[in-house]
C-alpha positions in Angstrom: 111.8 76.4 112.9 111.7 74.6 109.6 109.5 75.7 106.7 107.0 73.0 107.5 106.9 74.0 111.1 106.3 77.6 110.1 103.5 76.6 107.8 101.8 74.5 110.4 102.1 77.3 113.0 100.5 79.7 110.6 97.7 77.3 109.7 96.9 76.7 113.4 97.0 80.4 114.2 94.7 81.3 111.3 92.3 78.5 112.2 92.0 79.8 115.7 90.8 83.1 114.3 88.0 81.3 112.4 85.8 79.4 114.8 83.7 78.1 111.9 86.7 76.1 110.8 87.8 74.8 114.2 87.2 71.2 113.3 89.0 71.2 110.0 91.6 68.5 109.5 95.0 69.7 108.5 96.3 67.5 105.6 99.7 65.8 105.8 100.6 66.5 102.2 102.8 69.5 101.7 101.0 70.9 98.7 97.6 70.5 100.3 98.9 72.3 103.4 100.1 75.2 101.2 96.7 75.3 99.5 95.0 75.4 102.9 97.3 78.1 104.2 96.8 80.3 101.1 93.0 79.9 101.4 93.2 81.0 105.0 95.3 84.0 104.1 92.8 84.9 101.3 89.7 84.9 103.5 91.3 86.7 106.5 89.8 90.1 107.1 92.1 93.1 107.5 92.6 92.9 111.3 95.6 93.1 113.5 98.0 90.2 113.8 100.4 89.4 116.7 104.0 90.2 116.5 104.9 86.5 116.8 102.5 85.6 113.9 104.0 88.3 111.7 107.6 87.2 112.5 106.8 83.6 111.5 104.8 84.6 108.4 107.4 87.0 107.1 110.2 84.4 107.3 107.9 81.8 105.7 106.8 83.9 102.8 110.2 85.2 102.0 111.6 81.7 102.0 108.8 80.5 99.7 109.6 83.3 97.2 113.3 82.6 97.4 112.6 79.0 96.5 110.5 80.0 93.5 113.5 82.1 92.3 113.9 85.9 92.4 114.6 87.8 89.2 116.5 91.1 89.6 115.8 93.9 87.2 119.6 94.5 87.0 119.9 91.1 85.3 117.5 91.9 82.5 118.2 93.6 79.2 116.0 96.4 77.8 114.3 95.8 74.5 114.1 99.5 73.9 115.5 102.5 75.7 113.9 102.4 79.2 111.6 99.5 78.4 111.9 95.9 79.3 109.8 92.8 78.5 109.8 90.0 81.0 107.8 86.8 81.2 107.4 85.4 84.7 105.7 85.6 88.1 105.6 89.3 89.1 105.7 88.4 92.8 109.3 87.2 92.3 110.6 90.4 90.6 113.0 92.6 92.4 112.5 96.2 91.3 111.2 99.4 92.8 107.5 98.7 92.3 105.1 96.3 90.7 101.6 97.1 89.6 98.6 95.2 91.0 95.4 94.9 89.1 93.1 95.6 92.0 89.3 95.8 92.4 87.4 98.8 93.6 87.3 97.6 97.2 91.2 97.6 97.1 91.4 94.8 99.7 92.7 92.0 97.6 90.9 88.9 96.4 88.9 87.0 99.0 88.3 83.9 96.8 90.5 81.1 98.2 93.4 80.3 95.8 91.9 82.3 93.0 94.2 82.6 89.9 94.1 86.4 89.6 97.2 88.6 90.2 95.5 90.4 93.0 95.2 87.1 94.9 98.9 86.2 94.3 100.2 89.6 95.3 98.2 89.8 98.5 99.1 86.2 99.4 102.9 86.5 99.1 103.1 90.0 100.4 101.4 88.9 103.6 98.5 90.0 105.8 100.0 93.4 106.3 99.1 94.4 102.8 95.3 94.0 103.2 95.6 95.9 106.5 97.5 98.7 104.8 95.0 98.9 101.9 92.1 98.9 104.4 93.6 102.0 106.1 93.9 103.7 102.8 90.3 103.0 101.9 89.0 104.0 105.4 90.7 107.4 105.0 89.4 107.8 101.5 85.8 106.9 102.5 84.7 105.5 99.2 85.6 102.8 96.7 88.6 103.3 94.4 87.9 105.0 91.1 88.8 103.2 87.9 92.0 104.6 86.3 93.6 106.0 89.6 96.5 104.5 91.5 97.6 104.1 95.1 100.9 103.0 96.6 101.7 100.7 99.5 104.8 99.0 100.8 105.4 95.5 99.3 106.1 93.9 102.7 107.4 90.4 101.9 107.8 90.7 98.2 111.2 91.3 96.6 110.1 94.7 95.2 109.9 97.8 97.4 106.4 99.0 96.7 103.1 98.0 95.1 101.0 100.3 93.0 97.3 99.4 93.0 95.1 100.4 90.1 91.6 99.5 89.1 91.1 98.8 85.4 87.9 99.0 83.4 85.6 95.9 83.4 84.6 94.9 79.8 81.2 93.3 79.2 80.8 93.8 75.5 82.6 95.7 72.8 85.3 98.0 74.1 84.2 101.6 74.2 86.3 104.8 73.8 85.7 105.6 77.5 87.1 102.2 78.5 90.2 102.6 76.4 90.7 106.0 78.1 90.3 104.5 81.5 92.9 101.8 80.8 95.3 104.4 79.6 94.6 106.4 82.8 95.7 103.3 84.8 99.1 103.4 83.2 99.5 107.2 83.5 98.4 107.2 87.1 100.8 104.5 88.1 103.7 106.3 86.4 102.8 109.6 88.0 102.6 108.0 91.5 105.9 106.2 90.9 107.7 109.5 89.9 106.1 111.3 92.8 107.7 108.8 95.1 111.1 108.9 93.4 110.9 105.4 92.0 113.4 104.5 89.3 111.5 101.6 87.7 108.0 100.0 87.7 106.7 96.7 86.4 103.3 96.6 84.8 101.1 93.5 84.8 98.6 93.2 81.9 95.9 95.4 83.6 92.3 94.4 83.0 93.0 91.5 80.7 92.2 88.7 83.1 89.0 88.7 85.1 88.1 92.1 83.7 88.0 90.8 80.1 89.8 93.6 78.2 91.0 92.1 74.9 94.7 91.3 75.3 95.9 92.8 72.0 94.0 96.0 72.5 95.2 96.3 76.1 98.8 95.8 75.2 98.7 98.4 72.5 97.2 100.9 74.9 99.9 100.0 77.5 102.8 100.5 75.1 101.4 103.7 73.6 100.6 105.3 77.0 104.0 104.5 78.5 105.9 105.8 75.5 103.8 108.9 75.3 104.4 109.6 79.0 108.2 109.1 78.6 108.3 111.4 75.7 106.1 114.1 77.2 107.8 114.2 80.6 111.3 113.3 79.6 111.1 110.9 82.5 114.0 108.5 83.0 111.7 106.0 84.8 112.3 102.4 83.5 109.2 100.3 82.6 109.0 96.6 82.7 106.1 95.0 80.8 105.5 91.8 82.8 103.6 89.0 81.0 102.7 85.5 82.3 101.0 83.9 79.3 102.7 83.1 76.1 99.9 84.8 74.2 100.7 88.2 75.9 104.4 87.6 75.4 103.9 87.3 71.6 101.7 90.4 71.5 104.2 92.5 73.3 107.1 91.2 71.2 105.3 92.3 68.1 104.5 95.7 69.5 108.0 96.3 70.8 109.8 94.9 67.7 111.6 92.1 69.5 112.2 88.5 68.3 
């Protein structure tokens, strides 16, 4: 199968699961097909998928990530001992674990093609991730608490695992409690990573997107919390601060003393 054939196979299979969209016309344009496929991934509920579907999906997603370009942690240089700063798409980073800024339902973003990191990670990991998260939440029996962390396989991403954490949602001035909760997100992820013998972890800018935590304050908390954890525990775990926007890159450069 070519990549186009895989894409069309997946679109048809997902449309068959959604009777309401049975009459939808599949566009001929490649980018429009990709948008449609991502939308169908995003709205799909956590239910079983056939072995054939997963086989095609896995090859398709891994090839899409390969074409975007995979960055290996081994090719990066630390900016401080045990600390890296990297600007790029976290779904293309090969390391032990990446951090997902999740919501309290822990099922990923259901908004078609939304720009949040939760949407991107669930899209390119594959439908197995939502199913895996659903099992975790079913066992837990309640929504995920802010400041905690959970671990899942990464499925089709280049990393091995995904750590999911729910950051605080800011609606006005940042309170002391909200700062504590954000720090707890970073500590919880580090603790879960160490418990699972992970050697490195890549943090996204937790809570700074849809949750509106001010970027400069969030970055300061992130750096302080990570350094305090490393000093307190003497942990050798390596930390990558992943940024996507130029604004965040400049903030972290200043905090970490890089040019």
